[in-house]
N, C-alpha and C positions, 0 to 999 in steps of 0.2 A: 504494500500500500504506500503510495507517495503523497506527501503533503505539498502544499503550495511552495514551501521553501526548498523543495527538491531533496529533502532528506528521506531516505528509505527507512520506514518504521522498523523493519527487521534489523537493520544495522544499528539503529538507535537502541533497540531492545537488547541486542548483543552487547553493546558498549555498556549499558547499565548493568548487565549481568557480570561483566568483567570487573566493573568498578566495585560492585557489591562483593564479589569473590575476593578482590584485593583488600577491601576493608576488613572482611572476616579474617583473612590471612594476617594482616597487620595487627588486628586485635588479638588474635591467638598468639602471635609472637610477643606482644607486650605482656600477656598473661603468663607465658612460659618462656623465660629468658633462654633456657637451654635450646629451645626451638629456634630462637633468633640466632644463636651461635651456629647451630647446625645449618641454618639457611645461608649463612655467610660462607660456610665451607663449600668449596666447589668440587663436585665429583663428575668426572668425565664419563659419559655413557657412550662416547663415540671414539675412545682411544683406539688407535690403530695398533695392530700387532701382526706378526708373521708367524705362521705355522707351516713347516715343511717336513716331509718324511722321506728323505733320499735313502736309497738302498744301495749297498756296496757289497761286492763279492768277497771282501777280506773279512777276517775275524775282528772282534771288538778291540783286541790289544793292538793290532796293526793300524786300525782306523784311529784309535786314540793317540798312538805315537805319531802318526802323520800330522795330526792337528796340534800336538803339543811339543814336538821336537823341531827346533829352529831349522836344522839342516834339511829335514824331510819336508817341512812346510815351505821352505825356500824352493824346493823342487816342484811342489804343487803349484806355487805362485808362477813359476816359469811356464806352466801349461794354461794359465788363466787367460781369460778374455782381456783383462786389463793390461797384462804384459804383452800379449799378442798385438794389441792395438797401439802399443808404443808408450805405455806409462813409464816414466823415469823412476827407477827404484833407488837411485842414489848409491852411495857406497855401502850402506848397511840396510839392505832390503827387508831383513826379518830378524827380530829378536824375540824369543819367547822364554819366559821364566817357567821352570817346571815346578814352582812352589806357589802355594796359596798365598796371596798378597803380592806376588811378584807381578811385574809388568810385561806387556808384550807390545811390539811395534811391528806392523805388517805393511806390506806394499809401500816400502820406502818412507814410512812415517805417515801415510795417509790414514791408516787405521791404528788406533792405540787403545790401550786399556789395561785392566788389572785382572788377575786370576782370583775369582771369588771362591770357587770350589773346584777341586780336582780330585776325582775318585777314579783311580787308574782303571782303564778299560770300561768304565761305566758312565761317568758324567763329567762334563766341563761346564762351569758357569762363569761367565765373564762380565765385568763392567766394560762395555765396548762403545767406542765412539769414532766418528769420522772427524778429523782435525778441523774441518771448517764449520762444525756445529758451534753454537754459542759456548763460551767458556763454561766449564763445569757441567755440561750436559752429557750424561752417560746413559746408555741404554743397557738392558740386560739381555745377553745371548746365552741360551741354555741348550746344550747338546746332550741328549740322553741316548746312550748307545745300547741298543737291544739286539739280542740274537734273533735272526730270522733265517731259518734253514741253516745253510753253511756260511751265511754272510751276516752283515750288520746293517740294521736300520738306525739312522739317526733321527730321533724325534726332536725336532728343532723348534724352539720358540724364541722369538725376538720381540721384546716389548720396551716401551719407554723411550722410543726415539721421537724426534721432532715430527709434528703433524705434517702430513703431506709427503712423507718420505717412504711410505710402505711399498709402493710399486717399484720404485727405484732400488730400494734395498733388497726386496725379494728377487728381483732380476740379478742383482749383484751377488747374492748368496749362490744362486744357481750357476752363473757364469764364472765366478771367481773362487768358489769353494767346491761345490758338489761336482760339477763337470770335470774340473782339473783333478780333483781328488780321485774320481773314478779312473781316470787315465793313469794316474800315478800308482794306484793300487793294483793294476792289472798284472 
């Protein structure tokens, strides 16, 4: 229904309902201060994450070592898309500490981080970042190695990276970790 002033009565009714709902919300927050605090906290319901499950023909021990030994991972990197496309790795392309709390530097310093959990042959958890992310921003990369037949499946989860990076990072994991790792482990 339209009035002479051109305002749609339905839209006006909807606006009043929103105003009333807002008033009730503000009223409830003033009566219950804990709710006001919770309302100020921000919880993302749209956080991006990556879940991949690549399968390898090698056993868990061999896969784990290829991911945590600097010499072996250096060979994996040589097979990666990044290196094949001309990425400059500098004089120290890879450093990987074999200890919890130790650091790692991959792809000539483009990827850096710290070992959070290392359970030989079973799990690797890393605070992982690309160097051009904002200072102090680290994501979590978790590699869970499971036996599948005579091979190993990595149940991989990557969370906490900057918004909008999921597609790029997912392609990077495939092209610069999983595909070259398969070639290396043959």
